[in-house]
NUGU-244629 format. One record per residue: x, y, z of N, C-alpha, C, O, CB in turn; residue in one letter. Coordinates in pm, whole numbers, padded with zeros to 5 digits, always signed. Glycine has a CB too. Example, Ala and Ser with C-alpha at 12.3 -4.5 7.8 and 13.67 -1.06 7.14 Angstrom:
2
+01319-00569+00780+01230-00450+00780+01320-00330+00780+01424-00332+00846+01131-00447+00905a/+01285-00225+00708+01367-00106+00714+01290+00003+00787+01341+00114+00804+01408-00060+00572s/
This chain:
146
-02103-00753-02042-02048-00649-01956-01911-00613-01985-01874-00497-01969-02055-00687-01821x/-01828-00710-02029-01688-00684-02060-01677-00588-02174-01596-00495-02169-01614-00812-02092x/-01755-00607-02274-01749-00512-02395-01785-00374-02350-01719-00277-02387-01850-00556-02513x/-01892-00361-02267-01932-00228-02225-01823-00160-02138-01803-00038-02146-02065-00235-02148x/-01754-00240-02054-01642-00191-01976-01531-00132-02059-01482-00023-02033-01588-00299-01893x/-01492-00209-02163-01382-00161-02253-01425-00037-02335-01344+00052-02360-01339-00276-02352x/-01552-00032-02377-01599+00084-02446-01595+00212-02357-01555+00319-02404-01738+00057-02496x/-01636+00199-02235-01634+00311-02147-01491+00346-02115-01459+00464-02100-01714+00282-02021x/-01400+00246-02103-01262+00275-02075-01194+00348-02195-01112+00437-02172-01188+00143-02041x/-01224+00315-02317-01169+00385-02431-01227+00522-02435-01151+00615-02462-01197+00310-02560x/-01355+00545-02412-01410+00680-02409-01346+00762-02296-01318+00880-02314-01563+00675-02392x/-01323+00702-02183-01255+00766-02070-01117+00818-02109-01083+00934-02086-01242+00667-01954x/-01036+00726-02171-00899+00769-02215-00905+00881-02320-00827+00975-02311-00821+00647-02274x/-00992+00873-02415-01003+00980-02515-01043+01111-02449-00989+01216-02483-01104+00942-02624x/-01137+01105-02353-01176+01229-02282-01062+01280-02200-01052+01402-02187-01297+01207-02191x/-00974+01199-02143-00863+01243-02064-00762+01326-02154-00720+01438-02124-00793+01119-01997x/-00730+01258-02267-00632+01325-02357-00685+01454-02413-00611+01553-02420-00593+01234-02473x/-00812+01458-02453-00866+01582-02505-00881+01689-02394-00863+01808-02419-01003+01555-02572x/-00914+01646-02271-00924+01741-02163-00790+01807-02131-00782+01927-02102-00979+01673-02041x/-00682+01723-02137-00547+01776-02111-00512+01880-02225-00460+01988-02198-00438+01655-02106x/-00542+01844-02347-00503+01927-02458-00584+02061-02450-00526+02169-02468-00528+01850-02596x/-00718+02055-02423-00795+02177-02415-00748+02268-02300-00735+02390-02315-00942+02144-02399x/-00723+02208-02188-00671+02292-02073-00546+02358-02109-00533+02478-02083-00647+02208-01946x/-00452+02293-02169-00327+02353-02207-00338+02458-02316-00253+02547-02324-00235+02248-02251x/-00441+02451-02401-00460+02550-02503-00516+02678-02449-00499+02784-02510-00549+02498-02607x/-00583+02673-02334-00651+02796-02285-00551+02898-02236-00444+02866-02184-00750+02761-02172x/-00590+03025-02254-00505+03130-02204-00557+03168-02061-00678+03167-02035-00506+03254-02304x/-00468+03198-01974-00504+03230-01841-00576+03359-01829-00564+03441-01920-00388+03233-01759x/-00648+03384-01730-00721+03513-01704-00623+03619-01652-00554+03596-01552-00838+03491-01598x/-00616+03730-01717-00534+03842-01670-00385+03812-01653-00325+03841-01550-00587+03889-01542x/-00330+03755-01755-00187+03715-01754-00098+03828-01815-00009+03801-01896-00167+03579-01835x/-00122+03947-01777-00037+04053-01828+00056+04094-01718+00050+04036-01610-00119+04173-01880x/+00143+04194-01738+00240+04235-01642+00181+04298-01518+00234+04282-01408+00333+04329-01705x/+00069+04371-01535+00007+04438-01419-00054+04337-01325-00057+04363-01205-00100+04538-01465x/-00103+04223-01372-00160+04130-01279-00053+04052-01200-00083+03995-01095-00249+04034-01353x/+00070+04051-01251+00176+03983-01178+00208+04061-01047+00253+04000-00950+00302+03970-01268x/+00187+04189-01044+00215+04271-00929+00092+04307-00844+00098+04391-00754+00282+04394-00973x/-00024+04238-00876-00145+04261-00798-00239+04363-00855-00344+04389-00796-00110+04300-00664x/-00203+04425-00971-00294+04517-01029-00377+04455-01140-00356+04340-01178-00221+04634-01081x/-00470+04532-01189-00550+04487-01308-00664+04388-01268-00737+04344-01357-00453+04418-01414x/-00683+04353-01145-00790+04260-01101-00915+04339-01053-00911+04460-01028-00737+04165-00985x/-01018+04268-01042-01138+04333-00993-01158+04277-00851-01069+04210-00797-01266+04307-01087x/-01275+04304-00793-01307+04257-00658-01373+04123-00659-01416+04075-00554-01395+04355-00587x/-01384+04058-00775-01447+03925-00785-01352+03821-00733-01230+03838-00743-01487+03893-00930x/-01404+03714-00678-01319+03610-00612-01230+03540-00708-01116+03508-00675-01403+03507-00542x/-01281+03513-00833-01204+03439-00927-01155+03529-01044-01129+03478-01153-01286+03323-00980x/-01144+03660-01025-01096+03743-01134-01206+03793-01224-01323+03767-01200-00999+03668-01213x/-01171+03864-01325-01271+03927-01413-01349+03821-01490-01291+03722-01535-01203+04024-01512x/-01475+03840-01504-01558+03741-01572-01584+03784-01717-01637+03892-01745-01693+03722-01496x/-01544+03699-01806-01569+03730-01946-01668+03634-02001-01721+03550-01928-01441+03727-02028x/-01695+03645-02134-01792+03564-02197-01726+03426-02215-01605+03415-02230-01841+03627-02332x/-01810+03321-02212-01764+03187-02223-01721+03160-02368-01798+03174-02462-01873+03088-02176x/-01591+03120-02381-01542+03090-02514-01570+02947-02552-01623+02871-02470-01394+03118-02523x/-01537+02910-02672-01562+02771-02718-01475+02678-02638-01518+02568-02605-01534+02755-02872x/-01349+02720-02604-01262+02629-02527-01314+02611-02390-01303+02499-02340-01121+02681-02522x/-01368+02706-02323-01423+02693-02192-01544+02597-02194-01560+02516-02103-01462+02830-02139x/-01626+02607-02293-01741+02520-02306-01701+02373-02337-01762+02280-02285-01833+02573-02414x/-01602+02354-02419-01548+02220-02438-01484+02165-02321-01493+02045-02295-01455+02217-02545x/-01417+02247-02248-01355+02202-02119-01464+02150-02024-01450+02043-01964-01274+02320-02049x/-01565+02224-02014-01676+02187-01924-01741+02058-01963-01768+01972-01879-01781+02295-01922x/-01766+02043-02097-01830+01916-02144-01729+01796-02125-01772+01687-02086-01873+01930-02300x/-01601+01813-02151-01508+01706-02133-01491+01676-01986-01467+01560-01952-01376+01739-02197x/-01501+01770-01901-01490+01740-01752-01613+01662-01711-01600+01576-01624-01478+01875-01663x/-01730+01686-01765-01850+01615-01731-01834+01471-01783-01865+01377-01710-01976+01686-01790x/-01788+01452-01905-01765+01321-01960-01665+01242-01877-01683+01123-01853-01716+01332-02102x/-01563+01309-01834-01454+01247-01753-01515+01196-01621-01486+01084-01579-01336+01352-01724x/-01598+01277-01558-01660+01235-01427-01758+01120-01445-01760+01026-01366-01734+01355-01361x/-01839+01129-01550-01934+01022-01574-01869+00890-01605-01910+00786-01555-02024+01060-01685x/-01767+00894-01687-01695+00767-01718-01619+00720-01601-01604+00598-01587-01599+00782-01836x/-01569+00801-01518-01498+00757-01393-01590+00681-01309-01558+00571-01262-01441+00875-01313x/-01707+00736-01287-01807+00673-01198-01855+00543-01267-01871+00442-01197-01931+00773-01169x/-01879+00540-01401-01919+00421-01468-01818+00312-01459-01856+00196-01440-01948+00450-01606x/-01692+00341-01472-01589+00244-01464-01577+00181-01323-01550+00062-01309-01461+00307-01505x/-01596+00265-01220-01593+00213-01083-01715+00122-01058-01703+00022-00987-01591+00330-00980x/-01833+00155-01115-01952+00066-01100-01933-00061-01176-01964-00168-01123-02081+00135-01148x/-01884-00055-01298-01869-00178-01382-01756-00264-01330-01768-00386-01341-01842-00141-01530x/-01646-00213-01274-01539-00293-01225-01575-00364-01091-01522-00470-01059-01416-00206-01209x/-01665-00302-01015-01700-00348-00891-01773-00493-00903-01764-00576-00813-01789-00242-00824x/-01838-00514-01010-01905-00645-01029-01815-00760-01066-01852-00876-01052-02008-00633-01134x/-01700-00729-01110-01600-00833-01147-01524-00884-01032-01503-00810-00936-01503-00781-01247x/-01480-01009-01035-01403-01063-00925-01255-01022-00938-01208-00987-01046-01417-01216-00922x/-01187-01027-00831-01044-00990-00834-00963-01110-00794-01018-01215-00760-01012-00870-00740x/-00832-01094-00798-00742-01204-00764-00756-01241-00619-00745-01358-00581-00598-01167-00795x/-00782-01137-00535-00795-01169-00392-00922-01249-00362-00927-01312-00257-00793-01041-00310x/-01020-01250-00444-01140-01322-00425-01118-01477-00451-01193-01562-00404-01249-01264-00518x/-01009-01506-00529-00979-01643-00567-00893-01711-00464-00888-01834-00466-00909-01648-00701x/-00824-01642-00371-00742-01698-00270-00822-01772-00166-00923-01719-00119-00661-01594-00208x/-00783-01894-00126-00846-01967-00022-00835-01897+00110-00732-01836+00141-00789-02101-00012x/-00947-01906+00192-00938-01837+00323-00868-01932+00418-00890-02053+00409-01081-01794+00380x/-00788-01884+00504-00717-01964+00601-00805-01978+00730-00832-01881+00801-00578-01900+00634x/-00845-02099+00753-00933-02121+00864-00867-02168+00997-00919-02146+01107-01032-02218+00823x/-00752-02232+00979-00681-02283+01092-00579-02176+01146-00502-02121+01067-00608-02415+01052x/-00580-02146+01279-00480-02048+01323-00342-02108+01323-00328-02230+01318-00514-01997+01463x/-00243-02030+01327-00102-02073+01333-00084-02147+01460-00140-02107+01561-00003-01953+01325x/-00007-02257+01462+00029-02334+01584+00116-02243+01676+00202-02169+01630+00108-02468+01545x/+00089-02254+01798+00163-02181+01903+00271-02275+01950+00237-02386+01993+00070-02133+02024x/+00400-02239+01946+00503-02326+01986+00545-02290+02127+00524-02178+02174+00619-02319+01890x/+00605-02388+02196+00644-02369+02334+00767-02277+02333+00844-02279+02237+00674-02507+02406x/+00787-02197+02436+00904-02106+02442+01032-02183+02451+01042-02284+02520+00893-02011+02561x/+01128-02134+02382+01263-02202+02379+01366-02108+02420+01343-01987+02418+01299-02258+02240x/+01490-02162+02460+01603-02076+02494+01677-02044+02374+01626-02067+02264+01693-02139+02594x/+01799-01988+02386+01883-01941+02270+01920-02061+02180+01929-02048+02058+02017-01869+02321x/+01941-02175+02243+01986-02294+02164+01871-02368+02102+01894-02462+02025+02066-02390+02252x/+01747-02330+02132+01629-02396+02069+01574-02506+02159+01484-02579+02117+01666-02456+01930x/+01623-02520+02279+01574-02614+02373+01458-02561+02447+01465-02450+02501+01680-02653+02466x/+01346-02636+02453+01226-02586+02522+01255-02548+02667+01326-02619+02736+01116-02692+02518x/+01202-02441+02711+01223-02390+02844+01142-02472+02940+01023-02495+02917+01187-02240+02854x/+01206-02517+03050+01143-02605+03141+01080-02525+03248+01113-02407+03261+01239-02706+03197x/+00989-02581+03329+00935-02506+03445+01038-02472+03541+01143-02536+03542+00828-02582+03515x/+01014-02372+03627+01118-02320+03720+01149-02415+03828+01259-02408+03881+01076-02191+03782x/+01059-02509+03869+01089-02596+03978+01150-02721+03924+01100-02780+03827+00965-02625+04061x/+01258-02763+03987+01330-02892+03944+01417-02866+03823+01430-02756+03771+01226-03008+03908x/+01476-02977+03782+01565-02971+03667+01488-02995+03537+01379-03054+03542+01679-03074+03681x/+01539-02953+03422+01465-02973+03299+01446-03119+03267+01343-03157+03211+01536-02905+03185x/+01544-03203+03300+01539-03343+03267+01432-03413+03352+01370-03508+03306+01678-03408+03287x/+01409-03366+03479+01312-03430+03559+01167-03398+03514+01078-03481+03530+01332-03389+03701x/+01145-03280+03457+01013-03234+03410+00983-03287+03273+00865-03294+03237+01006-03082+03407x/+01083-03325+03192+01062-03362+03054+01037-03514+03049+01085-03584+03138+01186-03321+02965x/+00966-03567+02952+00947-03705+02930+01077-03773+02900+01174-03708+02861+00852-03727+02821x/+01083-03909+02919+01206-03978+02905+01267-03972+02771+01390-03965+02764+01189-04112+02939x/+01193-03973+02663+01246-03979+02530+01268-03841+02470+01316-03835+02357+01155-04059+02444x/+01239-03737+02531+01253-03601+02477+01394-03555+02468+01477-03608+02541+01179-03504+02559x/+01428-03465+02388+01564-03412+02370+01613-03342+02496+01733-03339+02523+01568-03315+02251x/+01523-03287+02571+01555-03213+02697+01617-03317+02800+01716-03292+02868+01421-03140+02758x/+01549-03428+02803+01595-03534+02903+01731-03587+02861+01810-03624+02948+01491-03655+02913x/+01762-03592+02733+01890-03642+02694+01994-03539+02674+02106-03573+02635+01877-03718+02576x/+01965-03417+02698+02059-03304+02686+02162-03311+02795+02131-03352+02907+01986-03168+02693x/+02286-03272+02764+02389-03269+02870+02359-03165+02972+02279-03075+02945+02528-03244+02812x/+02418-03172+03084+02396-03071+03189+02455-02938+03145+02534-02937+03051+02460-03115+03326x/+02421-02832+03205+02464-02701+03158+02610-02688+03191+02654-02730+03298+02380-02586+03222x/+02688-02628+03096+02826-02606+03108+02855-02471+03166+02800-02372+03117+02891-02621+02978x/+02936-02460+03268+02962-02330+03328+03022-02234+03219+03091-02278+03127+03060-02346+03452x/+02994-02105+03234+03039-02001+03135+03189-01994+03137+03247-01972+03031+02978-01859+03166x/+03261-02012+03254+03404-02007+03254+03466-02112+03167+03568-02086+03103+03454-02020+03392x/+03410-02229+03162+03461-02339+03087+03446-02310+02935+03539-02337+02858+03387-02468+03126x/+03335-02257+02894+03311-02216+02753+03401-02112+02708+03451-02120+02596+03174-02169+02733x/+03427-02009+02792+03515-01901+02755+03657-01945+02746+03733-01886+02670+03503-01790+02850x/+03698-02047+02820+03830-02096+02820+03865-02188+02709+03983-02214+02686+03853-02160+02942x/+03766-02241+02639+03798-02341+02537+03849-02269+02410+03807-02158+02378+03671-02430+02504x/+03944-02337+02339+04006-02273+02225+03900-02241+02110+03916-02143+02038+04120-02366+02173x/+03800-02320+02097+03703-02297+01985+03622-02168+02009+03571-02106+01916+03606-02419+01969x/+03611-02133+02134+03524-02009+02167+03611-01887+02162+03558-01777+02155+03454-02020+02313x/+03751-01900+02167+03835-01785+02169+03827-01706+02039+03826-01767+01931+03976-01828+02196x/+03821-01581+02043+03816-01497+01922+03943-01506+01845+04050-01511+01906+03788-01354+01956x/+03937-01508+01717+04053-01518+01629+04106-01374+01607+04029-01279+01595+04016-01589+01492x/+04238-01364+01603+04302-01238+01582+04376-01227+01459+04435-01122+01432+04387-01210+01687x/
C-alpha cells in the first residue's frame, strides 16, 4: 500500500504542475479593449463559445486526473495510522484540589476558626493567627521603595 500511495502522490504532483502551466498558457476569452468596457460580449453567461482547443482539452483531462488523485490520496491515507493514534488515552480525571486563599492556605469552613476545623498536624492548625492589615502596612518590609 505504501508504494501505491507514493506512486499516486507523484502522479498528483506532476498533474498539479502541468495543470498550473496549461492554465497559465491559455489566452483569456475576449481580452481585447472593447471587452474591458463591457462591449464585445454576447448574451451567453460565460462569454462567447468557441471551438475547444488543444489546451482546453488538456486542461480538462488534467483537472480530472487532479480530482481522481486527490480522492485516491485521501482514501489511501485514511487507512494509515497517525501520531495521535499512538498516544495513550488518559483514563483518570485530573484531581480536584481544595480551594485556597491568596497565600495557598486551604480555605476553612465559615463556622469557627481555621485551626479548630483543621486536623492537629495540618499546616492550617500550625499557622499563625491573622495579622491585622494596619500592622502589615506599617512594617518597613512592606513599605514601597522610592
